[in-house]
N, C-alpha and C positions, 0 to 999 in steps of 0.2 A: 807820237805814240811810243816810240822806243824810249823817249825821254820819260814818259809817264810810267812805263814798265820799270825803268831803272829807278825811278823815285819810289815806286811801290816796293821794289826789291830792297832798296835801301831802308825803307820804313820797317819792313819785315825783319831785316837783319838787325836794325837798331832795337826793335822790340825783343828779339831773341836774346841779344846781349844784355838788355836790361833785366829780362826775366832770369837769365842764367846768373847774373850777378846777385840776384836775390837768393838763389838757391845755394850759392857758395859762401854765404855769410857764415862766419865762424859760430859754431854752436857751443854754448857754454857746457863744459864737461862737469859732471858731478864730482865732488871731491872723492878721492880714492878711499875705499872702505879699509879701515885699519882693523885688523884682527885683534881681539882682546888678548892680553898677555896671559901667561899661565897663572900669575899671581891674581889677576883680576877674575879669571874663571874660578879659581879655587876659593876666592873670597865670596863670590856670588853663590857658589855651591854651599859654603858654610852658612850663609844667610838663609838659603833654602832649607837646609837641615834645621836651623834654629826656628824657622817658622813652621816646621812639620811637613814641608813639601819634599819628601824623599825622592819622588820621581824626577822632579826638576833638578835636584842635586845630582842624581845619577846621570842625567843627560849632560849636565855641566861638567862632571868629572870625565865623561866620555869625550866631550869636546876638548877638554884640557889634555887628555891623553893623546888625542889626534894632533893637537897644536904643539905638544912637546913630547914626541915619541920616546925620547931617551929618559924622561923623568919618571920616577917610580911613584911619586906622591899621589897622582890621580888613581893609580891602580891600588895603592894601599887603602885609600879611602873607600873605593868601590868594594874591595875585598872585605873590609871591616863592616861596611854597611850591609852587605849581603849576608855576612855571617850573623850579624845582629838580627836580621830579618828571618833567619832560619833557612835561607836559600843557600844551602851548603854546597851544592854542585857549582853554582855560579861563583860562590866565594872561593872555591878551590881554583877555578879557572882564572879569576882575577889575581889571586895570590901567586899563581904560576907566572903571570905577567910581571909581577914584582920581582920574582926570583930571576927572570931573564935579565932584568936591569941591575939587580943586586942579589947575587946568590947567597949572601950571608944574612939576609934580612930575617930576623928572629920572628917578627910578627907574621910574616908571610908563611914561614915554616910552621908556626903554631896554628894558623888558620887552616892550612892544609891538613895537618895532623888531626886536629880536633874535628874539623868538618868531615874528614874521611871516617873517623871513628863513629861519628853520629850517623852518617849514612850507612855504615856497615852494621851498626847496632840495629837500626830500623830494618834493614834487609834481613838480618839474621832473625830478628823477632818475627817478621812476616813468615819466613821459611819455617820457623819452629811452630808457629800457629798452624801452618798448612801441613805439618809433619813431612816436610820435604828436605830436612837437614840430615842427609845420610850420605853414605859412600864417600867418594873423594872430597866432596864439599865439606862434609863434617870433619874429615881428617885435616884438610887445609885450614878450616876454622880453628881447630884445636891447636895446630902448629902456630898460627898467627897469635892466638891468645897466649900461648907459651912465650912467644917472642915479646909480646907486650908486657907480660909479667916480668920477664927478665930485664927489659929496658927500663921499666918503672921501679924495679927493685921490690916488687910486691909478690907475695905468695898467692894472693887471690886478686883478681881484677875487680870484681864487684863483691865487696864484703857483705855477709848476710846481715839483715837488720839486727841492730843491737837489742838485747833484752831490755824491757822497760826498766828505767832506773828504780832501784830499791829506795823507797822513801823511808826516811827516818821516822820512827813513831813520834807522834806529837804528844807532848806532855799535856796533861790535863791541867788547865790553869787552876790555881788555888781558888778557894771560895772567895777570899778577899779580892783577888785580882778580877775575878769574873764579875763581882758586884760592882767594883769600881769601874770596870770596863763598860758595863751596861749603862751606867749613868753618864759617863763622859769618856769617849774613846781616846781622848788626848791625855788622860790622867797618867798613863804609863810613860809619857814623855816628860813629865815634871821631875 
């Protein structure tokens, strides 16, 4: 009986080893995921813009900015895209990211300046319509307008509409020209 128990024990142990060997078989590992390069992401974003998918392009530029945090190009493209779309607040934020990476970037400074002016113009127009442009706000607005005029070298920021151009009086065609013109409009070219 002891012999029978020991044989059964041996059989159980043998099965356990066999089963454990099955579970320790090497598992094939998937190949490592290679992150796309900045150039690949920028190329994909350009393709997205070319096909009119600006949302996908923006997502790709954001991914590129995360992949290459020191590079200004994704931020430049985001700033320009948002400026073109009239999203001036976001354009300013993206342009500021460009300036963190390159303080002398002219495009980023231009986006910030023009976007800021457009936002300011909208806000001032709204305040004027609501008759709320008074007191210190009015004085500060006037000071800023003066600074802008001086910076631009202009005496007036928004020139008044020009008078309609004075048209020269038209000569009345001679009788002969009028008669010839009515028969064949190309006679004058002969």
